[in-house]
C-alpha positions as CSV (number, residue, x, y, z in Angstrom):
1,X,-15.9,18.3,-5.4
2,X,-14.0,21.3,-7.0
3,X,-13.2,20.9,-10.9
4,X,-14.7,22.6,-12.5
5,X,-11.4,25.1,-13.5
6,X,-9.3,22.2,-14.0
7,X,-7.9,20.8,-17.3
8,X,-8.3,17.6,-18.9
9,X,-6.5,14.4,-19.9
10,X,-5.3,13.9,-23.3
11,X,-5.6,10.4,-22.1
12,X,-9.1,9.7,-22.6
13,X,-10.3,7.5,-25.5
14,X,-14.2,7.2,-26.3
15,X,-14.9,3.6,-27.5
16,X,-18.7,4.2,-26.4
17,X,-20.9,3.2,-29.3
18,X,-18.5,0.9,-31.2
19,X,-18.7,-2.8,-31.5
20,X,-15.7,-5.2,-31.5
21,X,-15.8,-8.2,-33.7
22,X,-14.2,-11.5,-32.8
23,X,-17.5,-12.9,-30.5
24,X,-15.5,-14.0,-28.0
25,X,-12.1,-15.0,-26.2
26,X,-10.0,-18.0,-27.2
27,X,-8.0,-20.1,-25.1
28,X,-4.5,-20.3,-25.7
29,X,-2.3,-23.2,-25.3
30,X,-0.7,-22.2,-21.8
31,X,-1.2,-23.8,-18.7
32,X,-3.0,-22.2,-16.0
33,X,-3.0,-23.4,-11.9
34,X,-6.1,-24.8,-10.4
35,X,-5.7,-22.0,-8.2
36,X,-6.0,-19.4,-10.5
37,X,-9.3,-21.2,-12.0
38,X,-10.7,-21.6,-8.8
39,X,-10.5,-17.6,-8.5
40,X,-12.3,-16.9,-11.5
41,X,-15.1,-19.4,-10.8
42,X,-15.3,-17.4,-7.5
43,X,-15.1,-14.1,-9.2
44,X,-17.6,-14.9,-12.0
45,X,-20.1,-16.3,-9.1
46,X,-20.1,-13.1,-6.8
47,X,-19.7,-10.5,-9.8
48,X,-21.4,-12.2,-12.9
49,X,-18.7,-12.0,-14.8
50,X,-17.9,-14.8,-17.5
51,X,-15.3,-16.8,-16.0
52,X,-13.1,-17.1,-19.1
53,X,-12.9,-13.3,-19.0
54,X,-11.7,-13.3,-15.5
55,X,-9.6,-16.2,-16.5
56,X,-8.0,-14.0,-18.9
57,X,-7.4,-11.1,-16.5
58,X,-5.8,-13.1,-13.9
59,X,-3.5,-15.0,-16.7
60,X,-1.7,-10.9,-17.3
61,X,-3.0,-10.9,-20.8
62,X,-1.2,-14.4,-22.0
63,X,-4.0,-15.3,-23.5
64,X,-5.1,-14.2,-27.0
65,X,-7.3,-11.3,-26.8
66,X,-10.3,-11.1,-29.3
67,X,-9.8,-9.6,-32.9
68,X,-10.6,-6.0,-33.1
69,X,-11.8,-4.2,-35.6
70,X,-10.3,-1.0,-36.9
71,X,-11.7,1.9,-34.9
72,X,-10.4,5.7,-34.2
73,X,-9.9,6.6,-31.2
74,X,-12.4,9.8,-30.4
75,X,-12.7,12.5,-27.6
76,X,-15.6,12.6,-25.1
77,X,-18.3,14.7,-26.8
78,X,-17.9,18.6,-25.2
79,X,-21.0,18.4,-23.0
80,X,-20.8,15.1,-21.6
81,X,-19.9,16.4,-18.2
82,X,-19.5,12.9,-16.6
83,X,-16.7,11.8,-19.4
84,X,-15.4,15.3,-19.0
85,X,-15.2,15.1,-15.2
86,X,-13.5,11.9,-15.5
87,X,-10.8,13.2,-17.6
88,X,-10.2,15.9,-15.1
89,X,-9.8,13.0,-12.5
90,X,-7.2,11.2,-14.8
91,X,-5.3,14.5,-15.4
92,X,-4.9,15.2,-11.4
93,X,-4.0,11.7,-11.2
94,X,-1.2,12.7,-14.2
95,X,0.1,15.4,-11.9
96,X,0.1,13.8,-8.7
97,X,2.1,10.9,-9.9
98,X,4.5,12.5,-12.2
99,X,5.6,14.6,-9.4
100,X,6.2,11.4,-6.7
101,X,8.0,9.3,-9.8
102,X,10.4,12.3,-10.5
103,X,10.8,12.4,-6.4
104,X,11.8,8.9,-6.3
105,X,14.1,9.7,-10.0
106,X,11.8,7.4,-12.0
107,X,9.6,8.5,-15.4
108,X,6.2,8.1,-14.9
109,X,4.0,6.8,-17.7
110,X,0.8,8.1,-18.0
111,X,-2.3,5.1,-18.5
112,X,-4.5,6.1,-21.1
113,X,-8.5,5.9,-19.9
114,X,-10.9,3.6,-22.4
115,X,-14.5,5.1,-21.7
116,X,-16.9,1.7,-23.3
117,X,-20.3,0.7,-23.6
118,X,-21.2,-3.1,-22.6
119,X,-17.9,-5.0,-23.9
120,X,-14.5,-4.0,-25.2
121,X,-11.5,-5.5,-26.5
122,X,-8.7,-5.5,-24.3
123,X,-4.9,-6.7,-24.0
124,X,-6.5,-8.6,-21.2
125,X,-9.1,-10.3,-23.0
126,X,-12.6,-9.2,-23.4
127,X,-13.7,-6.2,-21.2
128,X,-17.2,-6.2,-20.1
129,X,-19.3,-3.8,-18.1
130,X,-20.2,-6.4,-15.5
131,X,-16.7,-6.5,-14.3
132,X,-17.1,-2.7,-12.9
133,X,-14.0,-0.3,-13.5
134,X,-10.3,-2.7,-14.1
135,X,-6.8,-2.0,-15.3
136,X,-5.2,-3.9,-18.0
137,X,-1.6,-4.3,-17.1
138,X,-0.8,-5.8,-21.0
139,X,-2.0,-2.4,-22.9
140,X,-2.0,0.2,-19.8
141,X,-5.3,1.1,-19.9
142,X,-7.7,1.9,-17.5
143,X,-11.4,0.9,-18.5
144,X,-14.6,2.0,-17.4
145,X,-18.5,1.5,-18.5
146,X,-19.7,4.9,-17.1
147,X,-22.9,3.1,-16.1
148,X,-21.1,1.7,-13.1
149,X,-21.4,5.3,-11.4
150,X,-25.4,4.9,-11.4
151,X,-24.8,1.5,-9.9
152,X,-22.0,3.2,-7.6
153,X,-25.0,5.7,-6.3
154,X,-28.2,3.2,-6.6
155,X,-27.1,0.0,-5.7
156,X,-23.7,0.4,-3.8
157,X,-25.6,4.0,-1.6
158,X,-21.8,5.3,-2.8
159,X,-23.1,9.1,-4.5
160,X,-20.9,11.7,-5.0
161,X,-18.2,13.1,-7.1
162,X,-15.4,12.5,-5.0
163,X,-16.9,8.4,-4.6
164,X,-16.4,8.3,-8.4
165,X,-13.0,10.0,-8.3
166,X,-11.7,7.4,-6.0
167,X,-13.0,4.7,-8.2
168,X,-10.6,6.4,-11.2
169,X,-7.6,6.8,-8.4
170,X,-8.0,2.9,-7.4
171,X,-7.4,1.6,-10.9
172,X,-4.5,4.2,-11.8
173,X,-3.0,2.9,-8.2
174,X,-3.1,-0.8,-10.0
175,X,-1.1,1.4,-13.1
176,X,1.4,2.4,-10.2
177,X,1.9,-1.0,-9.0
178,X,2.5,-2.1,-12.3
179,X,4.6,0.4,-13.1
180,X,7.1,0.2,-10.0
181,X,7.4,-3.5,-10.6
182,X,5.0,-4.6,-7.7
183,X,2.4,-6.3,-9.8
184,X,4.7,-8.8,-11.7
185,X,5.9,-10.1,-8.5
186,X,2.9,-10.9,-6.5
187,X,1.0,-12.5,-10.6
188,X,4.3,-14.6,-10.1
189,X,4.2,-15.6,-6.8
190,X,0.3,-16.2,-6.9
191,X,0.7,-18.9,-9.7
192,X,3.1,-20.9,-7.2
193,X,1.1,-20.8,-4.2
194,X,-2.4,-22.3,-3.3
195,X,-6.3,-20.6,-3.8
196,X,-5.8,-19.0,0.0
197,X,-2.4,-18.0,-0.2
198,X,-3.2,-16.4,-3.6
199,X,-6.3,-14.6,-2.5
200,X,-4.3,-13.1,0.4
201,X,-1.9,-11.4,-1.7
202,X,-4.6,-10.5,-3.8
203,X,-6.2,-8.9,-1.0
204,X,-3.0,-7.0,-0.1
205,X,-2.4,-5.7,-3.7
206,X,-5.9,-3.9,-3.8
207,X,-5.8,-2.4,-0.5
208,X,-2.3,-1.1,-1.5
209,X,-4.4,0.4,-4.8
210,X,-7.0,1.9,-2.1
211,X,-4.2,3.4,-0.1
212,X,-2.9,4.7,-3.2
213,X,-5.7,6.1,-3.6
214,X,-5.9,8.2,-0.9
215,X,-2.3,9.4,-1.4
216,X,-3.7,11.2,-4.7
217,X,-6.6,12.3,-3.1
218,X,-4.0,14.0,-0.3
219,X,-2.1,15.2,-2.5
220,X,-4.7,16.5,-4.9
221,X,-6.1,18.5,-2.3
222,X,-3.2,19.7,-1.0
223,X,-2.1,21.1,-4.5
224,X,-5.3,22.3,-5.9
225,X,-7.7,22.6,-3.4
226,X,-10.2,20.2,-4.9
227,X,-12.6,19.1,-2.0
228,X,-15.4,19.7,-0.5
229,X,-17.0,19.2,2.7
230,X,-18.6,15.5,2.8
231,X,-16.1,14.8,0.0
232,X,-14.1,12.4,2.4
233,X,-17.0,10.8,3.5
234,X,-18.3,10.2,0.0
235,X,-15.4,8.1,-1.1
236,X,-15.0,6.2,2.6
237,X,-18.5,5.2,1.6
238,X,-17.6,3.8,-1.8
239,X,-14.8,1.7,-0.2
240,X,-17.3,0.2,2.1
241,X,-19.6,-0.6,-0.1
242,X,-17.7,-2.8,-2.6
243,X,-15.6,-4.7,0.2
244,X,-15.7,-8.4,0.0
245,X,-17.7,-9.1,2.9
246,X,-20.4,-6.9,2.0
247,X,-20.8,-7.9,-1.8
248,X,-20.7,-12.0,-0.3
249,X,-23.5,-10.6,2.3
250,X,-25.5,-9.4,-0.6
251,X,-25.0,-12.0,-3.4
252,X,-24.7,-15.1,-1.1
253,X,-25.9,-14.5,2.1
254,X,-23.1,-15.3,3.8
255,X,-19.5,-14.0,4.2
256,X,-16.3,-16.6,3.4
257,X,-13.3,-14.6,4.4
258,X,-10.9,-17.1,3.1
259,X,-12.1,-16.4,-0.7
260,X,-11.8,-12.4,-0.1
261,X,-9.8,-10.9,-3.4
262,X,-10.3,-6.9,-2.7
263,X,-10.5,-6.8,1.3
264,X,-13.5,-6.3,3.6
265,X,-15.0,-3.3,4.1
266,X,-13.1,-2.3,7.1
267,X,-9.5,-3.1,6.1
268,X,-10.5,-0.9,2.3
269,X,-11.6,2.0,4.8
270,X,-8.7,2.1,6.8
271,X,-6.3,2.1,3.9
272,X,-8.0,4.6,1.8
273,X,-7.8,6.7,5.0
274,X,-4.3,5.9,5.7
275,X,-3.2,7.2,2.2
276,X,-5.5,10.3,2.5
277,X,-4.1,11.0,6.1
278,X,-0.3,10.7,5.0
279,X,0.0,11.4,1.4
280,X,3.2,9.4,1.5
281,X,3.1,6.5,-0.8
282,X,5.7,4.8,1.8
283,X,2.7,4.2,3.9
284,X,1.1,1.9,1.5
285,X,3.2,-1.2,1.9
286,X,0.1,-3.4,2.7
287,X,2.8,-6.2,1.7
288,X,5.1,-5.7,5.0
289,X,2.2,-5.7,7.6
290,X,0.4,-8.5,9.7
291,X,-2.5,-6.3,10.6
292,X,-4.6,-5.4,7.7
């Protein structure tokens, strides 16, 4: 992926090496449905995440976050090649979505990308490395522990810079959903339905984010000619590697489709490819199709 001469984003905060105070999450007095709790338990079982953290994420940040000691935002070191690459990828998403929103007559609010190690406080609760990269709508930040890229390469067999860029673009896709009001509508609906229906809506949310990541890839390559031979295949490999069916097979030895929250490997590849081939975010309406 050719990014050497590209600009870096100004929306990077490096918290690596910083420690938060407060010790953990505190549950508030708000009520939470059994379906939400079940989703949290499933996610914690499959992904090794503290279920309290998942509950806070699914609640949209309604529960109080942990206390954060005062820290000063910092930029990644100039010799940190991975962090600089991530910063350039984020800048390319800014270019793509600023233009797309302008065409819609809207203002794109650029998210911040936070680099952290192990744990970090967020508006959605305690962010943990075990969660993998994630987006918090409460503070409109994307969070990532860069050691995930090593796991992407070694555990998921998805090496390559475009595979890494896909991960960032997917989380920014969730930010786009948040700005367009899609995320709020889906989360409100999930609170009124059962576990299976809530899971199905989550799958459609994730597949749309995959499609939006594909749109970013196409538009970025069209504008800046960044892709090299094999890059598209690397992104598709990453999408396939983190499909629910593949993760469930690895973790529990069986596949339970009704518990999917992100989509199968085939679905994730299909929707990323759809966005990439079209370059059109209007092709990413996963909520208005029977066939995912």
